[in-house]
C-alpha positions in Angstrom: 47.2 39.9 56.0 48.1 38.1 58.8 45.3 35.6 58.4 45.2 34.6 55.5 49.1 33.8 56.2 47.9 31.8 58.7 44.9 30.0 57.4 48.0 28.8 54.7 49.5 27.4 57.6 46.8 25.8 58.8 46.0 24.7 55.7 49.5 23.3 55.2 48.7 22.1 58.4 48.6 19.2 57.2 51.9 18.8 58.2 51.3 19.4 62.0 49.4 16.1 61.6 49.5 14.6 58.2 53.2 13.1 59.1 56.5 15.5 58.2 58.6 13.4 59.9 62.7 13.4 58.9 63.9 11.5 56.8 66.9 10.5 58.2 67.2 7.5 60.6 64.6 6.2 58.4 66.2 2.5 59.7 65.5 3.2 62.9 64.1 -0.3 64.3 60.0 -0.2 65.9 61.9 -2.3 68.2 63.8 0.0 69.6 61.4 2.6 71.1 61.2 3.6 73.6 64.6 3.9 75.1 63.8 6.1 77.8 60.9 7.4 79.5 58.3 9.2 77.4 56.7 12.0 79.0 53.4 13.2 77.7 53.7 17.0 78.3 50.5 19.2 79.0 51.0 23.1 78.0 48.1 23.4 81.2 48.1 24.0 84.7 47.9 20.4 87.1 44.7 19.0 88.1 43.0 20.5 85.0 40.9 18.5 82.3 43.7 18.1 80.2 46.3 16.8 82.8 43.8 14.2 83.9 43.5 12.9 80.3 47.2 12.6 80.0 47.3 10.7 83.2 44.2 8.5 81.7 46.6 8.0 78.5 49.4 7.3 80.4 47.9 4.5 82.3 46.6 2.6 79.3 50.0 3.3 77.2 52.3 1.9 80.4 49.5 -1.2 80.0 51.4 -2.2 76.7 54.5 -3.3 78.9 57.0 -1.2 77.8 60.4 -0.9 78.2 60.4 2.9 80.0 57.6 4.3 82.1 54.8 6.8 80.8 54.9 10.5 82.9 53.0 13.2 82.8 54.9 16.8 82.9 52.4 20.0 83.5 53.7 23.0 81.6 51.4 25.8 81.9 51.8 29.5 80.5 52.2 31.9 77.8 49.0 30.6 76.3 50.4 26.6 75.8 53.8 28.7 74.6 55.3 27.6 77.6 54.7 24.0 77.0 55.3 23.5 73.4 59.1 25.0 73.6 59.4 22.5 75.7 58.3 19.5 73.3 60.0 21.9 70.5 63.1 22.1 72.3 63.1 18.0 73.1 65.6 15.5 70.9 62.7 14.9 67.9 62.8 11.3 69.5 59.4 10.5 70.1 59.8 10.4 74.0 58.8 13.5 74.6 54.6 14.7 73.6 52.4 17.7 73.7 49.0 17.2 74.8 47.2 19.9 72.3 44.0 21.0 71.4 42.7 24.1 69.3 45.4 26.9 71.0 48.1 24.9 69.0 47.0 26.2 65.8 45.1 29.7 67.0 48.4 30.8 68.5 49.5 31.6 64.8 47.2 34.1 64.4 46.7 35.8 67.6 50.9 35.4 68.0 53.1 37.5 66.3 56.4 35.5 66.9 54.7 32.4 68.5 58.3 31.0 67.8 57.0 28.0 65.9 55.3 26.8 62.8 52.1 24.3 61.8 54.9 21.9 60.2 57.1 22.0 63.4 54.7 18.9 64.5 53.2 16.4 63.4 49.8 14.4 65.1 50.0 10.8 66.8 46.9 9.9 67.8 43.4 11.3 68.7 43.1 11.5 72.5 39.1 12.3 73.6 36.5 15.3 72.8 34.3 16.9 75.3 31.5 19.2 75.3 31.3 22.5 77.0 28.4 23.8 79.3 27.4 27.3 80.5 27.0 27.0 84.1 26.0 29.3 86.9 26.6 29.1 90.5 23.9 27.6 92.4 23.5 31.0 94.4 22.6 33.0 90.7 18.4 33.3 91.0 18.3 31.9 87.3 17.6 28.4 86.0 17.7 28.4 82.3 18.9 31.1 78.9 16.1 32.5 79.4 16.1 33.7 82.4 20.0 34.6 82.9 19.6 36.5 80.0 16.5 38.4 81.6 18.1 38.5 84.8 21.8 40.1 83.0 19.5 42.9 81.3 17.8 44.1 84.4 21.4 44.2 86.7 23.0 45.8 84.1 27.3 46.1 85.0 26.8 43.6 87.9 27.7 40.4 85.9 30.8 39.0 84.4 31.9 36.2 82.7 34.9 34.2 83.1 37.6 33.6 80.0 41.3 31.4 80.0 43.4 31.8 77.6 43.0 32.8 73.9 42.0 31.4 71.4 40.7 28.8 73.3 36.8 27.1 73.6 36.2 29.1 76.7 36.7 32.5 75.6 35.8 31.6 72.1 32.2 30.3 72.9 32.0 33.6 75.6 32.5 35.5 72.8 29.8 33.8 70.4 27.8 33.6 73.5 27.8 37.5 74.3 27.5 38.1 70.1 24.2 36.1 70.3 23.0 37.5 73.7 24.0 40.7 73.2 24.9 41.1 76.7 27.1 43.8 78.0 29.4 41.6 80.2 33.1 41.5 80.4 35.0 38.6 80.8 37.5 38.1 83.6 40.9 36.7 82.5 42.3 33.3 84.3 45.3 31.6 84.4 43.7 28.0 84.5 40.8 25.9 84.7 40.9 25.2 88.7 41.7 29.2 89.3 38.5 29.1 87.1 36.2 26.9 88.8 37.3 28.5 92.1 36.0 31.9 90.7 32.8 31.2 90.0 32.6 28.7 92.8 33.1 32.1 95.2 30.9 34.5 93.3 33.8 36.5 91.6 32.3 35.5 88.6 28.9 34.6 87.3 29.0 32.5 84.5 31.3 30.5 82.6 32.1 27.8 79.9 33.2 24.9 81.0 34.4 22.0 79.6 32.2 19.1 80.9 34.9 16.8 82.7 35.5 20.4 84.6 32.1 21.0 85.4 30.5 17.8 86.1 31.9 17.0 89.8 30.1 20.8 90.3 27.2 19.9 89.3 26.9 16.8 90.9 27.0 18.4 94.3 24.9 21.1 93.4 27.0 23.7 93.3 26.4 24.7 89.8 24.1 24.8 87.5 23.9 24.0 83.8 22.5 26.4 81.1 23.0 24.9 77.8 25.8 22.7 76.0 27.3 23.8 72.8 26.8 21.1 71.0 25.2 20.4 68.1 22.9 17.6 69.6 22.1 17.1 73.3 25.1 15.1 74.4 24.9 11.4 76.1 26.6 13.0 78.0 24.2 14.9 79.9 20.8 14.2 77.7 18.7 16.6 80.0 20.6 19.8 79.3 19.8 21.8 76.1 21.7 23.1 73.4 21.9 26.9 72.5 21.0 25.8 69.0 17.6 24.5 70.3 17.3 27.4 72.4 17.8 29.9 69.5 21.4 30.6 69.8 22.6 27.8 66.8 26.1 30.2 66.7 27.1 29.1 70.5 28.7 25.4 69.5 32.1 23.9 68.9 33.2 20.8 70.5 36.7 20.4 71.7 39.5 17.5 70.2 42.7 16.7 72.0 44.9 14.8 70.4 49.1 14.0 71.2 51.9 15.5 68.6 55.6 14.5 68.3 58.5 16.8 66.5 57.3 16.6 63.2 61.3 15.2 62.0 60.7 12.3 64.7 61.7 9.0 62.5 59.0 7.7 60.6 59.1 4.6 62.4 58.7 5.5 65.9 56.0 7.7 64.6 54.2 5.0 62.8 55.0 2.6 66.5 53.2 5.8 68.6 50.3 5.8 66.5 50.2 2.0 66.6 50.5 2.4 70.5 47.7 5.0 71.1 45.5 3.7 69.1 45.5 0.9 70.9 45.4 2.8 74.0 42.4 4.5 73.2 40.1 1.4 72.7 41.4 0.2 76.5 37.9 -0.5 78.0 39.5 0.9 81.1 40.6 4.0 79.3 37.3 4.8 77.6 35.7 4.3 80.8 37.6 6.9 82.8 37.6 9.5 80.3 33.4 9.1 80.1 33.8 9.1 83.5 35.3 12.1 84.2 32.9 13.8 81.2 34.7 13.3 77.8 34.0 10.8 74.8 35.9 8.9 73.1 37.8 10.0 70.0 37.6 7.4 67.4 39.3 8.4 64.6 42.4 7.0 62.0 45.7 9.0 62.6 45.4 9.7 58.9 42.4 11.5 59.1 43.3 13.9 61.3 44.4 16.2 59.4 41.3 16.9 57.4 39.7 17.4 61.0 42.5 19.5 61.7 41.6 21.8 58.9 38.1 21.5 59.6 38.1 22.6 62.5 40.5 25.6 61.8 37.9 26.9 58.9 35.0 26.4 61.9 36.5 29.0 64.4 38.5 31.3 61.3 36.5 34.3 61.7 36.3 34.2 65.6 40.2 34.2 65.8 40.4 37.0 63.1 38.1 39.2 66.0 40.9 38.6 68.6 43.5 41.1 68.4 47.0 39.4 67.4 49.3 39.7 70.3 
C-alpha cells in the first residue's frame, strides 16, 4: 500500500531533518561559507505568508554581516514541486535553501512520482509556527460556529469553502471541518493565499481557513469575521477567538510549522554553520517582533529535535492524507 511506503519514508524522514549530509568535503571550512548569495526559495506565490516569513528571516540573517546577500525567490506551482525541484537541482553547497511546511512530506503520498525523496533534504532550522482560523466575509449574516452551521443547513448548495494545494493545512482543515459539521459544501481550489483571499472578500466563496498571518489584516479592517481557531488551546495571538475544540469539534485542529531545508548532501560544516546562523536569527528581537506582528509564533526548537516533531506531525495527518486520492 502506498501509504505504508510513504510512512516508511516519513519515519525515515529523519533523513530529511536529522542531518544526512554528504560525506565528501568534510574538511570544508565553516569560514568559507557563504561564497556567494544565499537564496531562500518559497514554493508559494509572492506576497503570501511564507514569502513574508522568508523576507523576515533574510533580514535577520543579513544582520550577521555575511560576506554575501540573502535573497528571497518565489517559485510557486505544482503543489510546491516547482520550488522543491529548484532547490534539488541547485548545487548542494548550502546557498539555495527551501522554505517548507507540511506539503514537502504530503507530496510523498499524494503523488505517484513527486520527483524527490524524504532523504533528499536536511532541515537547517526552524522559522515559525502559526495557527489557522476559519474566516467568513463580513457580509455573511453569521457571527459564530453555531450560526454558520445553521445558515449552511438552511441554504444548501449555496455556500462554498476555499482550498489551496492538496496536502496543505487549508485543505486538510477544510476536510476535517466538513466531516465534523456534516455539511455538504463544495470545496473550491485556488493557487495561492492572495487569490483565495480575493475570492473570499468578493463573495466567490463564503468561508475558508487562513493562516492567521494571512487573515489578520482583513480581520483588523472588518472585512472578515473569525469563526473559530484550529488550535488545542486559545492562541495568545487571538485570545478572544474560541477553539473548535471548545465549540464541540475537537478534530478540527492542526497548527503549521515552517522550516528551512538544504539538500541532504550539503557538506556537514556548511549545515552546522547554517544551523547556527538560523538559530541566532531566530533569537533576534526584531525578527521575533515582526513574525508575531504578522500573526506567527516563534518556533523554539533545537535542530536535532526537528526530526521528532516532523515524524509526529506526519502521523497526526496520516488518515487525512490517506483519504486524498493520489495524483
